[in-house]
matplotlib code that plots the C-alpha trace (Angstrom):
import matplotlib.pyplot as plt

x = [130.9, 130.8, 127.6, 128.3, 126.8, 123.7, 125.8, 126.9, 123.3, 122.4, 125.0, 123.5, 120.1, 121.2, 122.8, 119.6, 117.2, 119.1, 118.2, 114.7, 115.9, 115.5, 112.4, 111.7, 108.4, 106.2, 103.3, 104.0, 101.0, 99.8, 100.5, 99.9, 96.7, 97.3, 99.6, 102.1, 105.4, 107.2, 105.1, 105.7, 109.4, 109.1, 107.2, 109.9, 112.6, 110.8, 110.3, 113.9, 115.3, 113.1, 113.7, 117.4, 119.0, 116.8, 116.1, 112.5, 109.8, 106.9, 103.9, 101.1, 100.7, 97.7, 96.6, 94.4, 91.2, 91.7, 93.3, 91.9, 92.9, 91.8, 93.7, 96.8, 96.7, 96.1, 99.2, 101.6, 100.1, 101.8, 104.7, 105.6, 103.9, 105.8, 104.0, 105.3, 107.2, 106.6, 105.4, 102.0, 102.6, 100.5, 97.3, 97.9, 96.9, 94.5, 93.4, 96.9, 97.2, 93.8, 94.8, 98.2, 96.5, 94.0, 96.7, 98.8, 95.8, 94.6, 97.8, 99.6, 100.5, 103.5, 106.2, 105.2, 107.8, 107.0, 109.5, 111.1, 108.5, 108.4, 106.2, 103.9, 100.8, 99.1, 96.6, 98.1, 95.1, 95.8, 99.4, 98.2, 95.9, 98.6, 101.0, 98.5, 98.0, 101.7, 102.9, 100.4, 101.9, 104.5, 106.8, 106.6, 109.6, 109.5, 112.0, 112.1, 113.6, 114.9, 116.2, 113.1, 110.8, 113.2, 113.0, 109.1, 109.1, 111.5, 109.4, 106.0, 106.4, 108.6, 107.6, 108.6, 112.0, 112.7, 115.6, 116.8, 117.0, 117.2, 114.4, 114.2, 114.3, 118.1, 118.0, 118.0, 121.3, 123.6, 120.8, 121.2, 119.4, 119.8, 122.1, 121.6, 121.8, 119.9, 120.6, 117.6, 117.8, 115.2, 117.1, 114.7, 111.9, 110.0, 108.6, 106.0, 103.4, 100.1, 98.4, 98.2, 101.9, 102.7, 104.6, 102.5, 105.3, 106.1, 102.5, 103.2, 106.9, 108.0, 111.1, 111.3, 113.5, 113.0, 112.1, 110.9, 108.4, 106.2, 104.6, 104.1, 104.6, 103.3, 101.5, 98.9, 97.8, 96.7, 94.5, 92.6, 93.1, 95.1, 93.9, 92.1, 95.0, 97.5, 100.6, 102.8, 100.4, 100.2, 104.0, 104.1, 101.3, 102.9, 106.1, 104.4, 102.5, 105.8, 107.2, 103.7, 103.7, 101.0, 103.5, 106.9, 110.3, 112.4, 114.6, 111.7, 110.3, 113.6, 113.7, 110.5, 110.9, 114.3, 112.9, 109.9, 111.3, 115.1, 116.1, 117.7, 115.3, 112.1, 112.2, 112.1, 108.4, 107.3, 108.5, 106.4, 102.8, 100.6, 103.2, 101.1, 101.1, 104.9, 105.0, 102.8, 105.1, 108.0, 106.1, 105.7, 109.4, 110.3, 107.8, 109.5, 113.0, 112.0, 110.3, 113.4, 115.9, 114.5, 116.0, 119.4, 118.2, 115.3, 113.6, 111.4, 109.4, 108.8, 111.0, 111.2, 111.8, 114.9, 115.8, 115.3, 117.5, 120.1, 120.0, 120.2, 122.9, 120.8, 121.6, 118.7, 117.3, 115.3, 112.4, 110.6, 107.1, 104.4, 106.0, 109.5, 109.7, 111.9, 114.2, 114.8, 115.5, 118.0, 119.7, 119.8, 121.1, 121.7, 123.1, 126.5, 125.4, 127.4, 124.9, 121.9, 121.1, 118.2, 116.4, 114.1, 113.3, 110.9, 112.3, 115.7, 114.4, 115.0, 118.4, 119.5, 118.2, 120.0, 123.2, 122.9, 121.9, 125.1, 127.1, 125.3, 125.6]
y = [95.7, 97.3, 99.4, 101.5, 104.9, 106.2, 107.8, 104.3, 103.1, 106.1, 105.0, 101.5, 103.1, 105.1, 102.0, 100.1, 102.8, 103.7, 100.2, 101.5, 103.7, 107.4, 109.3, 112.9, 113.0, 110.8, 110.5, 109.7, 108.1, 107.1, 110.3, 109.5, 111.2, 110.3, 111.3, 108.5, 110.4, 107.5, 107.5, 111.3, 110.7, 108.1, 110.5, 113.2, 110.7, 109.7, 113.4, 114.3, 111.2, 111.6, 115.4, 115.7, 112.4, 110.9, 114.4, 113.3, 115.9, 114.9, 116.2, 114.5, 113.4, 112.0, 110.2, 107.1, 109.0, 111.9, 110.0, 110.8, 108.8, 111.5, 114.2, 112.0, 111.3, 115.0, 115.8, 113.0, 111.3, 107.8, 108.6, 106.1, 105.8, 105.5, 104.0, 105.2, 102.8, 101.7, 98.7, 98.2, 95.7, 92.9, 92.4, 94.2, 97.5, 96.4, 99.9, 100.5, 97.1, 97.4, 100.7, 99.4, 96.4, 98.7, 100.9, 98.0, 96.3, 99.5, 101.0, 98.3, 100.8, 102.3, 101.4, 101.2, 101.3, 100.3, 102.1, 100.2, 98.1, 95.4, 92.5, 90.5, 88.5, 86.6, 85.1, 83.0, 83.8, 87.5, 86.8, 84.7, 87.5, 90.1, 87.8, 87.3, 91.0, 91.9, 89.2, 90.2, 93.7, 93.8, 96.4, 96.4, 97.0, 96.2, 97.3, 95.2, 96.8, 93.7, 90.3, 88.4, 90.6, 90.2, 86.4, 86.6, 88.8, 86.7, 83.6, 85.0, 88.0, 86.2, 88.4, 91.6, 93.2, 92.7, 94.7, 94.7, 98.3, 100.2, 102.4, 105.5, 107.8, 107.2, 109.6, 112.3, 111.1, 114.1, 116.6, 120.0, 120.1, 116.4, 116.3, 115.5, 118.7, 117.9, 119.8, 118.2, 116.5, 113.9, 110.6, 108.2, 108.3, 105.0, 105.6, 102.9, 102.1, 100.8, 99.6, 96.1, 96.0, 96.0, 92.8, 90.9, 90.0, 93.7, 94.8, 94.7, 95.3, 98.1, 100.1, 101.1, 104.1, 107.7, 110.5, 107.9, 109.2, 106.7, 108.0, 107.4, 110.0, 113.2, 113.9, 111.2, 113.4, 116.1, 114.0, 116.4, 119.4, 121.4, 120.0, 123.1, 125.5, 126.7, 124.6, 127.4, 127.9, 124.1, 123.8, 126.6, 125.0, 121.5, 123.1, 124.5, 121.2, 119.2, 121.4, 121.3, 125.1, 127.6, 130.1, 129.5, 130.7, 132.8, 129.7, 127.5, 130.2, 130.6, 126.8, 126.4, 129.5, 128.4, 124.9, 126.1, 129.3, 129.1, 125.5, 124.8, 122.0, 123.9, 125.9, 122.6, 122.1, 125.2, 123.6, 120.5, 119.6, 120.5, 122.0, 122.0, 118.2, 118.2, 121.1, 119.2, 116.2, 118.6, 120.0, 116.4, 115.8, 118.9, 117.8, 114.4, 115.8, 118.1, 115.2, 113.0, 115.8, 116.2, 112.9, 111.3, 107.8, 106.5, 103.1, 102.5, 99.7, 101.8, 101.3, 105.0, 105.7, 103.6, 105.2, 108.8, 108.0, 106.6, 109.8, 112.1, 110.1, 109.4, 106.3, 104.0, 100.5, 99.0, 96.5, 94.1, 94.7, 92.1, 90.5, 90.4, 94.1, 95.6, 92.7, 91.9, 95.5, 95.7, 92.5, 93.6, 97.2, 98.6, 95.9, 97.5, 101.0, 101.5, 103.5, 101.1, 97.6, 95.4, 93.7, 90.7, 89.5, 91.6, 90.3, 91.7, 95.1, 97.0, 95.5, 96.5, 100.0, 100.4, 99.2, 101.3, 104.3, 104.0, 103.8, 106.7, 109.0]
z = [103.0, 106.5, 106.7, 109.8, 108.9, 107.1, 104.3, 103.2, 103.2, 101.0, 98.5, 98.4, 98.0, 94.9, 93.3, 93.7, 92.6, 89.5, 88.1, 87.6, 84.8, 84.2, 83.2, 82.3, 84.3, 86.5, 88.9, 92.5, 94.2, 97.7, 99.6, 103.4, 104.4, 108.1, 110.9, 110.9, 110.6, 109.2, 106.0, 105.6, 105.9, 103.2, 101.0, 101.4, 100.7, 97.4, 96.4, 97.1, 95.3, 92.2, 92.0, 92.9, 91.9, 89.2, 87.8, 87.2, 87.3, 89.5, 87.6, 89.5, 93.1, 94.9, 98.1, 97.8, 98.4, 96.0, 93.1, 89.7, 86.7, 84.3, 86.1, 86.2, 82.5, 81.7, 83.7, 82.7, 79.6, 79.4, 81.8, 84.5, 87.8, 91.1, 94.0, 97.4, 99.6, 103.2, 105.1, 103.5, 100.7, 102.0, 103.9, 107.3, 105.8, 103.1, 101.8, 100.5, 98.8, 97.2, 95.7, 94.5, 92.8, 91.2, 89.7, 88.5, 86.9, 85.1, 83.9, 82.0, 79.3, 81.1, 83.6, 87.3, 90.0, 93.6, 95.8, 98.7, 100.6, 103.3, 102.2, 104.5, 103.7, 106.5, 104.1, 101.3, 99.0, 99.3, 98.2, 95.3, 94.1, 94.3, 92.5, 89.6, 89.3, 89.6, 87.2, 84.5, 84.3, 81.5, 83.1, 86.9, 89.1, 92.8, 95.4, 98.5, 101.6, 103.4, 102.5, 103.7, 101.6, 98.7, 98.8, 98.9, 95.9, 93.9, 94.6, 93.9, 91.7, 89.2, 86.2, 87.9, 88.2, 91.9, 93.5, 97.1, 98.4, 101.7, 102.8, 100.7, 103.8, 103.7, 100.8, 103.5, 105.1, 105.4, 104.9, 106.7, 110.0, 110.8, 113.8, 117.5, 119.5, 122.7, 125.9, 127.6, 131.0, 129.9, 129.5, 127.8, 125.3, 124.9, 121.4, 121.4, 118.7, 120.0, 116.8, 115.2, 114.5, 118.2, 119.0, 121.5, 123.9, 124.4, 125.2, 129.0, 128.7, 131.1, 131.8, 135.5, 135.2, 136.3, 133.8, 131.3, 128.8, 126.9, 123.7, 120.0, 117.3, 118.9, 115.7, 116.6, 119.6, 117.3, 115.0, 112.8, 115.1, 112.6, 109.3, 108.3, 109.1, 106.5, 106.5, 107.9, 110.8, 111.4, 111.6, 114.2, 116.3, 116.1, 117.3, 120.3, 121.1, 120.9, 123.7, 125.5, 125.8, 125.0, 123.6, 122.0, 123.1, 120.7, 120.1, 119.1, 116.9, 115.1, 114.7, 112.9, 110.8, 109.7, 108.9, 107.0, 105.3, 105.2, 105.0, 101.6, 100.9, 101.7, 98.4, 96.4, 97.2, 95.2, 92.0, 92.5, 91.8, 94.7, 97.0, 100.1, 100.5, 100.5, 102.9, 105.3, 105.3, 105.9, 109.0, 110.3, 109.9, 111.9, 114.6, 114.8, 115.0, 117.8, 119.6, 119.5, 120.3, 123.8, 124.9, 125.4, 124.5, 122.5, 122.7, 119.7, 118.1, 114.9, 111.9, 111.2, 114.8, 114.3, 110.9, 112.3, 115.2, 112.8, 110.7, 113.7, 115.5, 118.6, 120.7, 120.6, 121.4, 118.5, 119.2, 116.9, 115.5, 115.0, 111.9, 110.4, 109.2, 112.0, 112.6, 109.0, 108.1, 111.0, 110.0, 106.3, 106.7, 110.2, 112.5, 112.4, 113.4, 116.6, 118.6, 118.1, 119.5, 118.7, 121.6, 120.7, 124.2, 126.2, 129.5, 128.6, 127.6, 130.9, 131.5, 128.0, 128.3, 131.6, 130.2, 127.0, 129.0, 131.1, 127.9, 126.2, 129.2]

ax = plt.figure().add_subplot(projection="3d")
ax.plot(x, y, z, "-o")
ax.set_aspect("equal")
plt.show()
């Protein structure tokens, strides 16, 4: 099958996820209490899939730090638990894995579904512990979001139902408001993560081109600056910060108001448990779309930088991260996207960007 557009990936996603079965209600755990936009996109994809496609009512949500077993059981009884997807099944981000193992160990009385994850364990003993916990659960479904992770899961989590699936953010393919409409003169964004997933050979990689902007998700600049504000106010402030202005233009004001109040998806959140967490994720998504739409070309080493560009139709160069996640996802699902190319060799980065920029412009 030729996978050349996000709508085709979305169809594959649906065929994979439907294998988990259908449920009247559920809990959705591991809300991202941080400012990595990619994890908020994943959260939204999970919410939209469960609500709109699976027709499952999400009656309890929680982040790791505010999870309450008694509150969850009061809300959902013995209904299934969905654990949010991402790139944290392993030992790079241990807090997430410790929480996941705790939930799987404690709640063996119901189905548990781990939504699409990349898997990486640097320490074999950590993988062995996870395998022991996972395999002891009588009804655990694990979605792996690339072929490499899928093979790891089949080998080590042999008592689980393991399914290959794209990232759940592709649930938003074709969603209103996802289109590239940039009129900016800025040619290139180098969207570069600087954490422990930065691939070492790209630490000193440079692109010597004019008007190049190097930054990660803009949300990281704000840290806890807006955490005490109402979500609607936070969205407005984020919008202004993205454009680096103290006051917004009429066009920008209309943009955020339409996104927050008038977008056909925005009304869904009021029907969910704890609407404010979903609305905050929605605000982060708007911030990221605004950030990317300022540029004609994006270079990114973040998986969800790549996925957002794919959904928006933005030409982009995709770079590896510190382990197999980016490259394996690209090879599994997006290598045939015509407006993307993957660059593995840091010494070839600038030449590829120059060539791609000439093609894109």
